[in-house]
Structures are given as structure tokens and as C-alpha cells.
N, C-alpha and C positions, 0 to 999 in steps of 0.2 A: 390511547396508550402510546402511539407513535411519537407524539411531541413530548410526552413525559420521558421516554427513553432518551431522546435527544438532549433534553435538559439535565438528565441525570448523568450523562457522560462527561467525565473530566478528562481532559487531554493533558498528558505529561510528556515532555520532550526528554529523551535520554541522550546523554553524551558520554557517560562512563562505559568503557568497553565491558566491564564485568556485568553491569546491569543490562547492557544490551545482550550479551551472551545468555544470561539467565532468561530473558524474555523471549529470545529466539528459541531457546530449548523448551520453554513453556508452551509456545505456540507451534513448535515443530510438527506435532501430529497433523495439523491442517495444511502443512506444506510438504506432501509426501516425497517430492523430487528434490528438495532443497539439498539434502545430504549429498546427492549425486553431483550437484552443481558447484559445491564449494570444497576446498581442500580440508578446512577444519573450522569448527565453530569459533575457536579462539582467533584465528586469522580473519575470519569474516567479521566478527564483532570489532576487531581492531580497525579494519577498513571502514566499517560503518561509522565508528566513533569519530573518524577523521574526516569523512567525505559526505556522509549521508544525513538525512533528517530521519530520525527514529522517534515515532510517536506511539505511545501506548494510550488506549482508551480504557478508562476505569469506570465501573459503577460500584459504589459503596466499597471502594478500595480493592475491588476484584478486577484483574486485568480481563477485558472482554474483547479487545481488538488491538491489532498491530498494524502499523503503517510504516513502511520504509520507502523513502523516495529521495531522488537527487533533483535539486532545482538550481543547478549551477552551470549549465551549458549556455553561456552567453553568446556563443557563436550561432547555434541553431535555434536557441530559445526554446529548447524542448526539455521539459522535466520528465523524469523517468521513474515510474513506480516499480520498485523491485519486489516488494511484498505488500500485500494487504489481505488481512484475514481476520476472521472473527471466531472466537472459541465456539464449539458446538452448541453449548447451552444458550448462546445469545444469537445464533443464526436466524435469520428471518425476522429480525426486530429492527431493521434499518441501521444497525451499527455500521455496516460497510458503507452505506450511503453517506452517513455522517462523516466517516473517515475520508471518503472520496471528495466530499464537499470541502472539508478542511484542506486537503491536498490541493484542490483546485484553487482555492482562495489564496493559500500561501504561495503557490507557484505564480499566480498572477501578480501577487504583491512583489515577487522577485523578478518581475518583468519576463516571465516565461510566456510563450504564445501557444505551446502545444504540450499535451501530456501523451505519454507513450508507455506501454507496458507489454509484457510477454505473458501469454496464457497458453496452457495445454490445450491442444485442439480437441481433446476428449472431455474437456470440462464445460459442457454445455451450459450448466447453471451460471458459471462465472461469465461465460461469453454473452449470455442473454442479459445478465446484470450490466455489463459494460455497455452493450448496445443500448439498453434502456437509458443509460446515463451519457449518451452522446458519442460513444466510441464506435469506430468503424475498423474493420480489418484493413491493415495497411502493409502486409507482407508476411512472408514466412520467416520464422526465427530459426529454422532448422530442426530437423528431427521431428518431434511430435508437438511443436508449439508454433504459435503465430504471434505477430505483433498487432496491437490495436492502438489507434491513435485518435485524438480528439483535439480540436481547436479550443483553447481557452477563451471564453467570452466574458470579459469583465469579471473574472473570478467566480462565476456562478455556473452551476451545472444545470 
């Protein structure tokens, strides 16, 4: 089943701020602290539409995963994953791994050498997932979250 899920996922890149906002709102329940970190969904979608890579994973036209990342820091060559999440129905079916693999490959294609993300310290499931995929804790992000980092190796996880 794992391979079938991967081949069934269609990735769609979003650039329109209204589409981005709608998908952020759709996936908002899996990002409980997002509303605390942004001033408004409109402003956040506007920023993402101009500077980030926003990718939706779909199966049979149903949005199953969201990936938001930046791969444009040519000074540090570090890509930053802002959001990665999978709708509850599709969790545990390797959708996150597929999105992370895409992010890694796309970041490598853009000449990034590292991936970095912020995760809540109390989200043990996410931390284990990232560690399983080569990330290591690389600092405190402040409050109740940490940074995790990984060296990109030829675009593969």
C-alpha cells in the first residue's frame, strides 16, 4: 500500500494568495499554534505567495498534505520548512515522508545544502519523524519549540 499511496499523490504548487489562504485554513486544525504566530491569514497568505514554495498533495483531488518551505537563502544555503502536515485521515500513510522527500529534492535542485525547521518540543511524534529522516536538534527556537536541521545529501533523504 505504501508505494501505491506515493504514486497516487499529485503535487500542486500554489502561487495565488487566495488559494494559499484557503488551503492554510483547510489544514489549520493540524497546526494548532499557527494562529498565535501570524497576524492574519490574509497577510500570511500574501507573504507566502511572494516568497515561499507552497505545495499541496492531493489524492483523487482531495487535499491530503500541505508543505510550505523557503529555498532562497543563497548566503547560508539553508532551506526552511515553515509548515508540513497531513490531514488526519491520511496520517500514518507516508504522505509526510513523500512531502519531505519532495522538499529535499527541490531544495537540492536550488543549490541548498541544509534543511531547517521549527517543531514544538512537546510534539514527540513529529520529532521522531524528523529524526528518522535524518534531522537532528540544532538549537532552541524560543519558548516551547526547537530547531531541527539536516544536511541535504544529493537531494535524497
